[in-house]
C-alpha positions, 0 to 999 in steps of 0.5 A: 557686307553692308552697302556703303552710303556713297553707293546708295546715292544713285537712283539705279543702285541695288545690292548684288547677290551674295550681300547681307543687309543691315538696318543702316544699309536698308535705310540708305537704300530705302531713301534712294528708292524713294527718290526714283520713279517706280518702273512698271509693276515694281513695288516700293517698300513702305516708309515704315517697312524696316521698322515693321520688319524689326518689330518682335512678334506678338502673335502667329499672324503678326509673325507671319506678316512680318516674315512676309515684310522681310521677304518683300524688303529683300525682294525689292532690294534685289537680295533674294526672292520668296523661293530663294533656297538660301533664305532662312526664316529663322534668322534676321539680317538685322543687327543685334544692336539697335543703337547707331553708336553700337558696333554691328556684329556680322551674321556669324556672331548672330548665329552664335548668339542662338547656339548652345553656350559652352564654358571655356577655360580662361586665364587671369594674371594676378595684379598688384593689389589683388586678393582672392576675394576681390578677384572672385567677386569682380571676375568670377561671379562669387559673393562674399559668403560664397568665397568664405564657404569656398575657403572653409571647404578647402581640404587642408591649410596648404590649399587654403594658403594657395588661394589666399596668398597669391603672388603677383604675376601668378595665374589662375584658370577659371571657367564661367557658366552662361550667367557669369558664375564660376563653375571651375577653377585651377591654381598650381602650387608649382609647375607640376602640381595644383588643385582644381575646384569644380562646382557641385552638380546641385550648385551648392559649393565646390569639390576640390581635387589635386591635379598634375601637369604632364611635364617633359624633362630634357637633360643637357650636358655642358663641358668647359675649361676655366679661363679667368672667372669661373662664372664667366667660363661656365656661362660661355658653355651655354648655361643660363645665368640661373644655372651658373648661379646654382652651380657656383653656389653648390661647388663653392661649398667645397671649392674656394674659387678665388684660391683654388680655381685656375686657368685650364681646370675642367668642369662638366655639368648635367642639367635637367629642364622641365618643358610644359606646352613646348616651353622650358619652365625651370631647370636644375643641376643634376650632377657636376664635376670639377677637375683642377690642379688643386682640387677635384669634386663630383656632386650628384643631386638626390632628393633635392640635396647634393652629395659626393659619390660616397653619399656624404652631404656637402654641408659640413657637420657643425657641433654646438659647443667648442669644448668637451664636457659641461661648463656653465653658461655665464652670459648669453647672447644679448643685444641689450646686456649691461656690461659687467665692467663698465656698467653701460648697456652694450650688446653682447654678441657672443656666449660666455662659458665659465671655465678654468684657465687652460681648458682645451678649446676644439674646432666645432667644424672643418675650416681654415684659421683666418686670424690669430692675434691679441687685443686689449679688450678681446685678449688673445683670440682666434677666428676660423672660417668654416665656409658657407658664410660661417665663421667662429671667434674665440676670445680671452684665450690664454694660448692659441694652438694654431697659426694663421692660414692653417687648415683644421678639421672638426675636434682639432684643438685650437686654443686654451681658455684664459682671462686675457683682455678686459674680463672679470674672471676666466671664461671663453667668449664664443661667437658664430658669425653668419655672413659676417653678422653675429648670431646666437650660437645656442639657437642657430640651426646648424648644418647637420652633415647628413650622410646617406645610409641603408636603402637610400645609399644603395639607391643613390649609388645606382643613380650616381653611377649613371650620372657620373657616366654622363659627365664622363661623356661630356668630358670626352666630347660625346654629346648626350640628350634625353627627353622623357615625360614625367609626372608630378613625383620625382625624387630629383 
């Protein structure tokens, strides 16, 4: 602890035992000592004593001489004597930084400067405008050619993309050697899996290795009753906004909440959360159950997809063509098509199939009829809502076989083709709309309606029985909690 300058002004001031002395304090004390008369047998340090004590040794004799000067300085200031057991000739009480503008480290920092260097992991958060090349050159001590070699040595394209396509806010852990050169780098692909780079022993290039974090998974049960809005009722149980969004999105594939959800309906949800280093990092719904006056549904997660207890997927099957047999495609989906009647360029938002009047038209998937009508351009038409944001439209019909609001299933007859409206001949104009925007029905990737079978179905049934039992516990008010440690692989 340096002596303050105010304490060095009096002629009788000397530092107490236990204080360390830096250059500023020594100079102040030396100035004070110069103003006082020496007592009998007292030795005053020469004016150049501090400078002499700080000079670097150039020979064994000079080194010993300067060591003696240091001891004289400490003795004259009342710090230690030659025989003081606390005096260690291996360290200097002088600071490492000589400029008065520098901050002077304490003795512990000076001791650390003599210790062996130990590389430690540090973390960098990716900022806007960052690239792996800029981070590597500015913070990791890598040159451009070394960065290119590092990327070329990546074991696969996924690892290379992980390094190159970094997201703002993501982090990377790195370790530098004493000279500031990269010796280790860790980046995570997700919460559980990542890759680690370690500099080779000969210092030329890096070795890649996959890594996995220890993740603790905890399961929580929630149960609630619908009062007003389903989403607000779900959030009132303690579910997070993200969990409510996933729950609503999942159940809405089978439930129309506006029409089918009513006050007093019950629901139960089983949620699993990942805990890393004591912090919850992500959560996912494992199972959910809804019991209402108009509908009931149970869903269980398996291989990151949801299924009903009998192993059927929630996404409905959807056929490509709304008719049986083969009919010529006479006009494709084309946003730059020239209209065959007006001759003007006008988008064609559907697909036309040439077919005789009276050809049966079938529903390509389950749904509900939302419009049956007639228009001077579209002729007689039918619109069906299939859920999940998908609708189909059928134009120029000779006759509709369904009514507004009717529930239909796949392959039900819904109409007969014709040539009503503004047309040049009999055909079916068929459209698919996703979130009310027309898409090419012949190119759209359609829901597959996947169902489990064989060993997968057997594994699923075992898992679903366990999940449904926990949901039943939630409905009956029995609390449930489970904490387990899991690795990088999990079929949920």
